[in-house]
PDB file with one MODEL, atoms N, CA, C and O in Angstrom:
MODEL        1
ATOM      1  N   MET A   1     -20.472   2.416  -1.614  1.00  0.00           N
ATOM      2  CA  MET A   1     -19.917   1.772  -0.445  1.00  0.00           C
ATOM      3  C   MET A   1     -21.039   1.021   0.260  1.00  0.00           C
ATOM      4  O   MET A   1     -22.151   1.530   0.399  1.00  0.00           O
ATOM      5  N   THR A   2     -20.740  -0.168   0.695  1.00  0.00           N
ATOM      6  CA  THR A   2     -21.715  -0.964   1.427  1.00  0.00           C
ATOM      7  C   THR A   2     -21.298  -1.037   2.887  1.00  0.00           C
ATOM      8  O   THR A   2     -20.136  -0.799   3.214  1.00  0.00           O
ATOM      9  N   PRO A   3     -22.239  -1.365   3.765  1.00  0.00           N
ATOM     10  CA  PRO A   3     -21.863  -1.510   5.171  1.00  0.00           C
ATOM     11  C   PRO A   3     -20.735  -2.533   5.295  1.00  0.00           C
ATOM     12  O   PRO A   3     -20.750  -3.578   4.646  1.00  0.00           O
ATOM     13  N   GLY A   4     -19.779  -2.216   6.124  1.00  0.00           N
ATOM     14  CA  GLY A   4     -18.666  -3.132   6.317  1.00  0.00           C
ATOM     15  C   GLY A   4     -17.525  -2.930   5.342  1.00  0.00           C
ATOM     16  O   GLY A   4     -16.577  -3.715   5.320  1.00  0.00           O
ATOM     17  N   THR A   5     -17.608  -1.863   4.519  1.00  0.00           N
ATOM     18  CA  THR A   5     -16.510  -1.577   3.599  1.00  0.00           C
ATOM     19  C   THR A   5     -15.996  -0.160   3.806  1.00  0.00           C
ATOM     20  O   THR A   5     -16.663   0.686   4.400  1.00  0.00           O
ATOM     21  N   THR A   6     -14.798   0.070   3.302  1.00  0.00           N
ATOM     22  CA  THR A   6     -14.145   1.364   3.392  1.00  0.00           C
ATOM     23  C   THR A   6     -13.553   1.691   2.033  1.00  0.00           C
ATOM     24  O   THR A   6     -13.066   0.800   1.338  1.00  0.00           O
ATOM     25  N   ILE A   7     -13.589   2.948   1.651  1.00  0.00           N
ATOM     26  CA  ILE A   7     -12.993   3.377   0.389  1.00  0.00           C
ATOM     27  C   ILE A   7     -11.668   4.066   0.679  1.00  0.00           C
ATOM     28  O   ILE A   7     -11.589   4.974   1.506  1.00  0.00           O
ATOM     29  N   VAL A   8     -10.626   3.615  -0.022  1.00  0.00           N
ATOM     30  CA  VAL A   8      -9.305   4.233   0.048  1.00  0.00           C
ATOM     31  C   VAL A   8      -8.844   4.488  -1.384  1.00  0.00           C
ATOM     32  O   VAL A   8      -9.506   4.085  -2.340  1.00  0.00           O
ATOM     33  N   PHE A   9      -7.720   5.149  -1.520  1.00  0.00           N
ATOM     34  CA  PHE A   9      -7.173   5.439  -2.845  1.00  0.00           C
ATOM     35  C   PHE A   9      -5.739   4.941  -2.915  1.00  0.00           C
ATOM     36  O   PHE A   9      -4.913   5.245  -2.055  1.00  0.00           O
ATOM     37  N   VAL A  10      -5.463   4.171  -3.958  1.00  0.00           N
ATOM     38  CA  VAL A  10      -4.114   3.663  -4.190  1.00  0.00           C
ATOM     39  C   VAL A  10      -3.704   4.135  -5.579  1.00  0.00           C
ATOM     40  O   VAL A  10      -4.346   3.798  -6.574  1.00  0.00           O
ATOM     41  N   ASN A  11      -2.630   4.917  -5.638  1.00  0.00           N
ATOM     42  CA  ASN A  11      -2.175   5.500  -6.911  1.00  0.00           C
ATOM     43  C   ASN A  11      -3.337   6.139  -7.675  1.00  0.00           C
ATOM     44  O   ASN A  11      -3.504   5.921  -8.875  1.00  0.00           O
ATOM     45  N   SER A  12      -4.116   6.913  -6.971  1.00  0.00           N
ATOM     46  CA  SER A  12      -5.252   7.675  -7.511  1.00  0.00           C
ATOM     47  C   SER A  12      -6.474   6.833  -7.862  1.00  0.00           C
ATOM     48  O   SER A  12      -7.494   7.380  -8.283  1.00  0.00           O
ATOM     49  N   ALA A  13      -6.394   5.519  -7.698  1.00  0.00           N
ATOM     50  CA  ALA A  13      -7.536   4.655  -8.010  1.00  0.00           C
ATOM     51  C   ALA A  13      -8.375   4.428  -6.756  1.00  0.00           C
ATOM     52  O   ALA A  13      -7.845   4.164  -5.676  1.00  0.00           O
ATOM     53  N   ARG A  14      -9.669   4.535  -6.915  1.00  0.00           N
ATOM     54  CA  ARG A  14     -10.595   4.260  -5.809  1.00  0.00           C
ATOM     55  C   ARG A  14     -10.638   2.753  -5.591  1.00  0.00           C
ATOM     56  O   ARG A  14     -10.855   1.984  -6.528  1.00  0.00           O
ATOM     57  N   VAL A  15     -10.428   2.341  -4.345  1.00  0.00           N
ATOM     58  CA  VAL A  15     -10.406   0.918  -3.998  1.00  0.00           C
ATOM     59  C   VAL A  15     -11.334   0.702  -2.808  1.00  0.00           C
ATOM     60  O   VAL A  15     -11.234   1.408  -1.804  1.00  0.00           O
ATOM     61  N   THR A  16     -12.227  -0.261  -2.916  1.00  0.00           N
ATOM     62  CA  THR A  16     -13.120  -0.603  -1.817  1.00  0.00           C
ATOM     63  C   THR A  16     -12.587  -1.843  -1.127  1.00  0.00           C
ATOM     64  O   THR A  16     -12.363  -2.873  -1.763  1.00  0.00           O
ATOM     65  N   VAL A  17     -12.385  -1.737   0.182  1.00  0.00           N
ATOM     66  CA  VAL A  17     -11.878  -2.859   0.972  1.00  0.00           C
ATOM     67  C   VAL A  17     -12.791  -3.086   2.169  1.00  0.00           C
ATOM     68  O   VAL A  17     -13.583  -2.216   2.533  1.00  0.00           O
ATOM     69  N   ALA A  18     -12.674  -4.248   2.770  1.00  0.00           N
ATOM     70  CA  ALA A  18     -13.444  -4.555   3.974  1.00  0.00           C
ATOM     71  C   ALA A  18     -12.938  -3.705   5.135  1.00  0.00           C
ATOM     72  O   ALA A  18     -11.748  -3.401   5.220  1.00  0.00           O
ATOM     73  N   ARG A  19     -13.836  -3.330   6.015  1.00  0.00           N
ATOM     74  CA  ARG A  19     -13.395  -2.623   7.224  1.00  0.00           C
ATOM     75  C   ARG A  19     -12.421  -3.515   7.962  1.00  0.00           C
ATOM     76  O   ARG A  19     -12.615  -4.727   8.051  1.00  0.00           O
ATOM     77  N   GLY A  20     -11.384  -2.913   8.485  1.00  0.00           N
ATOM     78  CA  GLY A  20     -10.349  -3.678   9.168  1.00  0.00           C
ATOM     79  C   GLY A  20      -9.227  -4.112   8.240  1.00  0.00           C
ATOM     80  O   GLY A  20      -8.264  -4.740   8.681  1.00  0.00           O
ATOM     81  N   ALA A  21      -9.343  -3.778   6.950  1.00  0.00           N
ATOM     82  CA  ALA A  21      -8.295  -4.134   5.985  1.00  0.00           C
ATOM     83  C   ALA A  21      -7.024  -3.345   6.287  1.00  0.00           C
ATOM     84  O   ALA A  21      -7.071  -2.237   6.821  1.00  0.00           O
ATOM     85  N   THR A  22      -5.898  -3.940   5.937  1.00  0.00           N
ATOM     86  CA  THR A  22      -4.604  -3.296   6.145  1.00  0.00           C
ATOM     87  C   THR A  22      -4.151  -2.583   4.875  1.00  0.00           C
ATOM     88  O   THR A  22      -4.769  -2.703   3.818  1.00  0.00           O
ATOM     89  N   VAL A  23      -3.069  -1.847   5.008  1.00  0.00           N
ATOM     90  CA  VAL A  23      -2.476  -1.184   3.849  1.00  0.00           C
ATOM     91  C   VAL A  23      -2.153  -2.216   2.770  1.00  0.00           C
ATOM     92  O   VAL A  23      -2.454  -2.000   1.597  1.00  0.00           O
ATOM     93  N   LEU A  24      -1.545  -3.332   3.159  1.00  0.00           N
ATOM     94  CA  LEU A  24      -1.204  -4.366   2.182  1.00  0.00           C
ATOM     95  C   LEU A  24      -2.456  -4.943   1.528  1.00  0.00           C
ATOM     96  O   LEU A  24      -2.452  -5.217   0.328  1.00  0.00           O
ATOM     97  N   ASP A  25      -3.520  -5.131   2.294  1.00  0.00           N
ATOM     98  CA  ASP A  25      -4.787  -5.610   1.719  1.00  0.00           C
ATOM     99  C   ASP A  25      -5.289  -4.642   0.645  1.00  0.00           C
ATOM    100  O   ASP A  25      -5.757  -5.066  -0.411  1.00  0.00           O
ATOM    101  N   ALA A  26      -5.188  -3.351   0.921  1.00  0.00           N
ATOM    102  CA  ALA A  26      -5.654  -2.343  -0.033  1.00  0.00           C
ATOM    103  C   ALA A  26      -4.821  -2.376  -1.312  1.00  0.00           C
ATOM    104  O   ALA A  26      -5.361  -2.272  -2.413  1.00  0.00           O
ATOM    105  N   VAL A  27      -3.514  -2.521  -1.163  1.00  0.00           N
ATOM    106  CA  VAL A  27      -2.650  -2.592  -2.348  1.00  0.00           C
ATOM    107  C   VAL A  27      -2.986  -3.835  -3.156  1.00  0.00           C
ATOM    108  O   VAL A  27      -3.085  -3.768  -4.381  1.00  0.00           O
ATOM    109  N   ARG A  28      -3.160  -4.963  -2.490  1.00  0.00           N
ATOM    110  CA  ARG A  28      -3.513  -6.207  -3.195  1.00  0.00           C
ATOM    111  C   ARG A  28      -4.855  -6.075  -3.915  1.00  0.00           C
ATOM    112  O   ARG A  28      -5.015  -6.574  -5.029  1.00  0.00           O
ATOM    113  N   ALA A  29      -5.822  -5.399  -3.277  1.00  0.00           N
ATOM    114  CA  ALA A  29      -7.132  -5.211  -3.908  1.00  0.00           C
ATOM    115  C   ALA A  29      -7.006  -4.357  -5.163  1.00  0.00           C
ATOM    116  O   ALA A  29      -7.755  -4.537  -6.123  1.00  0.00           O
ATOM    117  N   TRP A  30      -6.073  -3.443  -5.151  1.00  0.00           N
ATOM    118  CA  TRP A  30      -5.825  -2.585  -6.305  1.00  0.00           C
ATOM    119  C   TRP A  30      -5.090  -3.345  -7.407  1.00  0.00           C
ATOM    120  O   TRP A  30      -5.473  -3.279  -8.575  1.00  0.00           O
ATOM    121  N   ASP A  31      -4.020  -4.078  -7.026  1.00  0.00           N
ATOM    122  CA  ASP A  31      -3.220  -4.795  -8.026  1.00  0.00           C
ATOM    123  C   ASP A  31      -2.425  -5.889  -7.320  1.00  0.00           C
ATOM    124  O   ASP A  31      -1.524  -5.599  -6.533  1.00  0.00           O
ATOM    125  N   GLU A  32      -2.758  -7.141  -7.603  1.00  0.00           N
ATOM    126  CA  GLU A  32      -2.092  -8.286  -6.960  1.00  0.00           C
ATOM    127  C   GLU A  32      -0.579  -8.276  -7.186  1.00  0.00           C
ATOM    128  O   GLU A  32       0.186  -8.569  -6.268  1.00  0.00           O
ATOM    129  N   ARG A  33      -0.149  -7.943  -8.397  1.00  0.00           N
ATOM    130  CA  ARG A  33       1.298  -7.945  -8.687  1.00  0.00           C
ATOM    131  C   ARG A  33       2.022  -6.880  -7.884  1.00  0.00           C
ATOM    132  O   ARG A  33       3.124  -7.115  -7.387  1.00  0.00           O
ATOM    133  N   GLU A  34       1.417  -5.723  -7.756  1.00  0.00           N
ATOM    134  CA  GLU A  34       2.035  -4.671  -6.948  1.00  0.00           C
ATOM    135  C   GLU A  34       2.076  -5.089  -5.479  1.00  0.00           C
ATOM    136  O   GLU A  34       3.041  -4.800  -4.772  1.00  0.00           O
ATOM    137  N   GLY A  35       1.031  -5.764  -5.028  1.00  0.00           N
ATOM    138  CA  GLY A  35       1.025  -6.269  -3.657  1.00  0.00           C
ATOM    139  C   GLY A  35       2.168  -7.234  -3.415  1.00  0.00           C
ATOM    140  O   GLY A  35       2.822  -7.180  -2.373  1.00  0.00           O
ATOM    141  N   ALA A  36       2.413  -8.119  -4.375  1.00  0.00           N
ATOM    142  CA  ALA A  36       3.518  -9.073  -4.253  1.00  0.00           C
ATOM    143  C   ALA A  36       4.860  -8.345  -4.254  1.00  0.00           C
ATOM    144  O   ALA A  36       5.763  -8.712  -3.502  1.00  0.00           O
ATOM    145  N   ALA A  37       4.995  -7.320  -5.089  1.00  0.00           N
ATOM    146  CA  ALA A  37       6.239  -6.548  -5.143  1.00  0.00           C
ATOM    147  C   ALA A  37       6.483  -5.806  -3.833  1.00  0.00           C
ATOM    148  O   ALA A  37       7.624  -5.676  -3.391  1.00  0.00           O
ATOM    149  N   VAL A  38       5.415  -5.324  -3.217  1.00  0.00           N
ATOM    150  CA  VAL A  38       5.533  -4.656  -1.919  1.00  0.00           C
ATOM    151  C   VAL A  38       5.982  -5.664  -0.863  1.00  0.00           C
ATOM    152  O   VAL A  38       6.848  -5.367  -0.040  1.00  0.00           O
ATOM    153  N   GLU A  39       5.394  -6.845  -0.891  1.00  0.00           N
ATOM    154  CA  GLU A  39       5.744  -7.875   0.098  1.00  0.00           C
ATOM    155  C   GLU A  39       7.215  -8.253   0.067  1.00  0.00           C
ATOM    156  O   GLU A  39       7.817  -8.476   1.117  1.00  0.00           O
ATOM    157  N   VAL A  40       7.802  -8.328  -1.116  1.00  0.00           N
ATOM    158  CA  VAL A  40       9.212  -8.734  -1.214  1.00  0.00           C
ATOM    159  C   VAL A  40      10.168  -7.550  -1.121  1.00  0.00           C
ATOM    160  O   VAL A  40      11.384  -7.740  -1.144  1.00  0.00           O
ATOM    161  N   GLY A  41       9.641  -6.336  -1.018  1.00  0.00           N
ATOM    162  CA  GLY A  41      10.486  -5.167  -0.825  1.00  0.00           C
ATOM    163  C   GLY A  41      10.933  -4.460  -2.092  1.00  0.00           C
ATOM    164  O   GLY A  41      11.752  -3.543  -2.028  1.00  0.00           O
ATOM    165  N   ASP A  42      10.409  -4.870  -3.246  1.00  0.00           N
ATOM    166  CA  ASP A  42      10.758  -4.192  -4.498  1.00  0.00           C
ATOM    167  C   ASP A  42      10.029  -2.861  -4.645  1.00  0.00           C
ATOM    168  O   ASP A  42      10.493  -1.967  -5.353  1.00  0.00           O
ATOM    169  N   ARG A  43       8.893  -2.733  -3.979  1.00  0.00           N
ATOM    170  CA  ARG A  43       8.096  -1.511  -4.004  1.00  0.00           C
ATOM    171  C   ARG A  43       7.783  -1.132  -2.556  1.00  0.00           C
ATOM    172  O   ARG A  43       7.774  -1.989  -1.672  1.00  0.00           O
ATOM    173  N   VAL A  44       7.530   0.137  -2.323  1.00  0.00           N
ATOM    174  CA  VAL A  44       7.142   0.613  -0.997  1.00  0.00           C
ATOM    175  C   VAL A  44       5.838   1.388  -1.104  1.00  0.00           C
ATOM    176  O   VAL A  44       5.487   1.906  -2.164  1.00  0.00           O
ATOM    177  N   VAL A  45       5.139   1.456   0.005  1.00  0.00           N
ATOM    178  CA  VAL A  45       3.878   2.197   0.071  1.00  0.00           C
ATOM    179  C   VAL A  45       4.119   3.443   0.910  1.00  0.00           C
ATOM    180  O   VAL A  45       4.688   3.374   1.999  1.00  0.00           O
ATOM    181  N   THR A  46       3.677   4.587   0.387  1.00  0.00           N
ATOM    182  CA  THR A  46       3.750   5.819   1.156  1.00  0.00           C
ATOM    183  C   THR A  46       2.344   6.365   1.358  1.00  0.00           C
ATOM    184  O   THR A  46       1.419   6.050   0.609  1.00  0.00           O
ATOM    185  N   ASP A  47       2.208   7.188   2.387  1.00  0.00           N
ATOM    186  CA  ASP A  47       0.909   7.810   2.645  1.00  0.00           C
ATOM    187  C   ASP A  47       0.800   9.106   1.843  1.00  0.00           C
ATOM    188  O   ASP A  47       1.660   9.404   1.014  1.00  0.00           O
ATOM    189  N   SER A  48      -0.238   9.854   2.089  1.00  0.00           N
ATOM    190  CA  SER A  48      -0.482  11.076   1.318  1.00  0.00           C
ATOM    191  C   SER A  48       0.604  12.128   1.513  1.00  0.00           C
ATOM    192  O   SER A  48       0.735  13.046   0.703  1.00  0.00           O
ATOM    193  N   ARG A  49       1.383  11.996   2.586  1.00  0.00           N
ATOM    194  CA  ARG A  49       2.469  12.949   2.844  1.00  0.00           C
ATOM    195  C   ARG A  49       3.801  12.480   2.282  1.00  0.00           C
ATOM    196  O   ARG A  49       4.800  13.195   2.357  1.00  0.00           O
ATOM    197  N   GLY A  50       3.812  11.269   1.717  1.00  0.00           N
ATOM    198  CA  GLY A  50       5.055  10.728   1.186  1.00  0.00           C
ATOM    199  C   GLY A  50       5.865   9.957   2.204  1.00  0.00           C
ATOM    200  O   GLY A  50       7.003   9.571   1.937  1.00  0.00           O
ATOM    201  N   LEU A  51       5.280   9.730   3.376  1.00  0.00           N
ATOM    202  CA  LEU A  51       5.974   8.966   4.417  1.00  0.00           C
ATOM    203  C   LEU A  51       5.671   7.484   4.260  1.00  0.00           C
ATOM    204  O   LEU A  51       4.569   7.122   3.847  1.00  0.00           O
ATOM    205  N   PRO A  52       6.633   6.620   4.582  1.00  0.00           N
ATOM    206  CA  PRO A  52       6.387   5.176   4.468  1.00  0.00           C
ATOM    207  C   PRO A  52       5.197   4.755   5.327  1.00  0.00           C
ATOM    208  O   PRO A  52       5.043   5.209   6.461  1.00  0.00           O
ATOM    209  N   ALA A  53       4.366   3.890   4.774  1.00  0.00           N
ATOM    210  CA  ALA A  53       3.198   3.376   5.492  1.00  0.00           C
ATOM    211  C   ALA A  53       3.486   1.938   5.910  1.00  0.00           C
ATOM    212  O   ALA A  53       3.912   1.120   5.094  1.00  0.00           O
ATOM    213  N   ALA A  54       3.251   1.636   7.181  1.00  0.00           N
ATOM    214  CA  ALA A  54       3.424   0.263   7.666  1.00  0.00           C
ATOM    215  C   ALA A  54       2.355  -0.613   7.026  1.00  0.00           C
ATOM    216  O   ALA A  54       1.176  -0.258   7.017  1.00  0.00           O
ATOM    217  N   LEU A  55       2.766  -1.749   6.497  1.00  0.00           N
ATOM    218  CA  LEU A  55       1.853  -2.615   5.753  1.00  0.00           C
ATOM    219  C   LEU A  55       0.746  -3.206   6.605  1.00  0.00           C
ATOM    220  O   LEU A  55      -0.311  -3.561   6.083  1.00  0.00           O
ATOM    221  N   ASP A  56       0.970  -3.320   7.919  1.00  0.00           N
ATOM    222  CA  ASP A  56      -0.036  -3.923   8.793  1.00  0.00           C
ATOM    223  C   ASP A  56      -0.967  -2.892   9.431  1.00  0.00           C
ATOM    224  O   ASP A  56      -1.797  -3.239  10.271  1.00  0.00           O
ATOM    225  N   THR A  57      -0.832  -1.633   9.035  1.00  0.00           N
ATOM    226  CA  THR A  57      -1.704  -0.579   9.549  1.00  0.00           C
ATOM    227  C   THR A  57      -3.109  -0.739   8.976  1.00  0.00           C
ATOM    228  O   THR A  57      -3.275  -0.950   7.775  1.00  0.00           O
ATOM    229  N   VAL A  58      -4.109  -0.640   9.834  1.00  0.00           N
ATOM    230  CA  VAL A  58      -5.503  -0.703   9.381  1.00  0.00           C
ATOM    231  C   VAL A  58      -5.834   0.619   8.691  1.00  0.00           C
ATOM    232  O   VAL A  58      -5.563   1.694   9.227  1.00  0.00           O
ATOM    233  N   VAL A  59      -6.423   0.529   7.500  1.00  0.00           N
ATOM    234  CA  VAL A  59      -6.738   1.734   6.726  1.00  0.00           C
ATOM    235  C   VAL A  59      -7.996   2.411   7.258  1.00  0.00           C
ATOM    236  O   VAL A  59      -8.809   1.787   7.939  1.00  0.00           O
ATOM    237  N   HIS A  60      -8.142   3.680   6.943  1.00  0.00           N
ATOM    238  CA  HIS A  60      -9.348   4.436   7.293  1.00  0.00           C
ATOM    239  C   HIS A  60      -9.929   5.021   6.019  1.00  0.00           C
ATOM    240  O   HIS A  60      -9.229   5.184   5.020  1.00  0.00           O
ATOM    241  N   GLY A  61     -11.201   5.333   6.065  1.00  0.00           N
ATOM    242  CA  GLY A  61     -11.880   5.864   4.893  1.00  0.00           C
ATOM    243  C   GLY A  61     -11.207   7.110   4.346  1.00  0.00           C
ATOM    244  O   GLY A  61     -10.907   8.043   5.091  1.00  0.00           O
ATOM    245  N   GLY A  62     -10.973   7.120   3.043  1.00  0.00           N
ATOM    246  CA  GLY A  62     -10.372   8.270   2.386  1.00  0.00           C
ATOM    247  C   GLY A  62      -8.857   8.286   2.391  1.00  0.00           C
ATOM    248  O   GLY A  62      -8.244   9.207   1.852  1.00  0.00           O
ATOM    249  N   ALA A  63      -8.247   7.275   2.995  1.00  0.00           N
ATOM    250  CA  ALA A  63      -6.782   7.224   3.039  1.00  0.00           C
ATOM    251  C   ALA A  63      -6.220   7.185   1.620  1.00  0.00           C
ATOM    252  O   ALA A  63      -6.811   6.595   0.715  1.00  0.00           O
ATOM    253  N   ILE A  64      -5.074   7.823   1.449  1.00  0.00           N
ATOM    254  CA  ILE A  64      -4.415   7.889   0.147  1.00  0.00           C
ATOM    255  C   ILE A  64      -3.049   7.236   0.267  1.00  0.00           C
ATOM    256  O   ILE A  64      -2.259   7.567   1.151  1.00  0.00           O
ATOM    257  N   PHE A  65      -2.784   6.298  -0.642  1.00  0.00           N
ATOM    258  CA  PHE A  65      -1.496   5.608  -0.663  1.00  0.00           C
ATOM    259  C   PHE A  65      -0.905   5.680  -2.057  1.00  0.00           C
ATOM    260  O   PHE A  65      -1.620   5.687  -3.059  1.00  0.00           O
ATOM    261  N   ARG A  66       0.402   5.732  -2.098  1.00  0.00           N
ATOM    262  CA  ARG A  66       1.115   5.711  -3.373  1.00  0.00           C
ATOM    263  C   ARG A  66       2.133   4.585  -3.324  1.00  0.00           C
ATOM    264  O   ARG A  66       2.751   4.330  -2.291  1.00  0.00           O
ATOM    265  N   ILE A  67       2.296   3.917  -4.459  1.00  0.00           N
ATOM    266  CA  ILE A  67       3.264   2.834  -4.566  1.00  0.00           C
ATOM    267  C   ILE A  67       4.478   3.389  -5.293  1.00  0.00           C
ATOM    268  O   ILE A  67       4.358   3.995  -6.358  1.00  0.00           O
ATOM    269  N   MET A  68       5.644   3.175  -4.704  1.00  0.00           N
ATOM    270  CA  MET A  68       6.873   3.705  -5.284  1.00  0.00           C
ATOM    271  C   MET A  68       7.925   2.611  -5.368  1.00  0.00           C
ATOM    272  O   MET A  68       7.868   1.618  -4.642  1.00  0.00           O
ATOM    273  N   THR A  69       8.875   2.803  -6.251  1.00  0.00           N
ATOM    274  CA  THR A  69       9.995   1.877  -6.347  1.00  0.00           C
ATOM    275  C   THR A  69      10.838   2.013  -5.091  1.00  0.00           C
ATOM    276  O   THR A  69      11.132   3.123  -4.649  1.00  0.00           O
ATOM    277  N   ALA A  70      11.225   0.881  -4.519  1.00  0.00           N
ATOM    278  CA  ALA A  70      12.064   0.901  -3.323  1.00  0.00           C
ATOM    279  C   ALA A  70      13.465   1.346  -3.713  1.00  0.00           C
ATOM    280  O   ALA A  70      13.973   0.975  -4.771  1.00  0.00           O
ATOM    281  N   ARG A  71      14.071   2.126  -2.871  1.00  0.00           N
ATOM    282  CA  ARG A  71      15.460   2.511  -3.108  1.00  0.00           C
ATOM    283  C   ARG A  71      16.325   1.280  -2.967  1.00  0.00           C
ATOM    284  O   ARG A  71      16.018   0.373  -2.192  1.00  0.00           O
ATOM    285  N   ALA A  72      17.395   1.255  -3.713  1.00  0.00           N
ATOM    286  CA  ALA A  72      18.318   0.114  -3.635  1.00  0.00           C
ATOM    287  C   ALA A  72      18.860   0.014  -2.219  1.00  0.00           C
ATOM    288  O   ALA A  72      19.289   1.000  -1.620  1.00  0.00           O
ATOM    289  N   ARG A  73      18.829  -1.195  -1.710  1.00  0.00           N
ATOM    290  CA  ARG A  73      19.370  -1.431  -0.380  1.00  0.00           C
ATOM    291  C   ARG A  73      20.855  -1.728  -0.503  1.00  0.00           C
ATOM    292  O   ARG A  73      21.301  -2.288  -1.505  1.00  0.00           O
ATOM    293  N   ALA A  74      21.606  -1.360   0.495  1.00  0.00           N
ATOM    294  CA  ALA A  74      23.042  -1.653   0.484  1.00  0.00           C
ATOM    295  C   ALA A  74      23.231  -3.158   0.472  1.00  0.00           C
ATOM    296  O   ALA A  74      22.691  -3.867   1.322  1.00  0.00           O
ATOM    297  N   GLY A  75      23.986  -3.636  -0.479  1.00  0.00           N
ATOM    298  CA  GLY A  75      24.216  -5.068  -0.601  1.00  0.00           C
ATOM    299  C   GLY A  75      25.571  -5.450  -0.049  1.00  0.00           C
ATOM    300  O   GLY A  75      26.303  -4.613   0.481  1.00  0.00           O
ATOM    301  N   GLY A  76      25.891  -6.712  -0.178  1.00  0.00           N
ATOM    302  CA  GLY A  76      27.158  -7.224   0.309  1.00  0.00           C
ATOM    303  C   GLY A  76      28.339  -6.761  -0.522  1.00  0.00           C
ATOM    304  O   GLY A  76      29.486  -6.988  -0.137  1.00  0.00           O
ATOM    305  N   ASP A  77      28.082  -6.109  -1.668  1.00  0.00           N
ATOM    306  CA  ASP A  77      29.178  -5.685  -2.534  1.00  0.00           C
ATOM    307  C   ASP A  77      29.662  -4.273  -2.216  1.00  0.00           C
ATOM    308  O   ASP A  77      30.456  -3.693  -2.957  1.00  0.00           O
ATOM    309  N   GLY A  78      29.165  -3.723  -1.090  1.00  0.00           N
ATOM    310  CA  GLY A  78      29.611  -2.407  -0.660  1.00  0.00           C
ATOM    311  C   GLY A  78      28.877  -1.253  -1.315  1.00  0.00           C
ATOM    312  O   GLY A  78      29.235  -0.094  -1.106  1.00  0.00           O
ATOM    313  N   SER A  79      27.860  -1.551  -2.102  1.00  0.00           N
ATOM    314  CA  SER A  79      27.115  -0.466  -2.746  1.00  0.00           C
ATOM    315  C   SER A  79      26.043   0.074  -1.842  1.00  0.00           C
ATOM    316  O   SER A  79      25.319   0.993  -2.224  1.00  0.00           O
TER     317      SER A  79
ENDMDL
END
C-alpha cells in the first residue's frame, strides 16, 4: 500500500484504490465489466454482512464487498 491508497476486498480479491474511492470505484478497479453490470442494475454489491452497499459510499481500509446477481425486478408484465 502506498500513501494515498486503501486496500479493500471485492469477491475475495485484494483491490488497491485511491483514498476517497467509492464502492463503485472499487468494483470497477476489480473488474470493469462487473462495474458496468452494477451500474445498470444487473448486479448488486453487498457488504461483509450481506447488506446492500450504496455505490457512492466512500470505502475504508479492509472493507469487504461481494458482487451478487440482482433479483428480478417486478416488470410491467405482472411478474
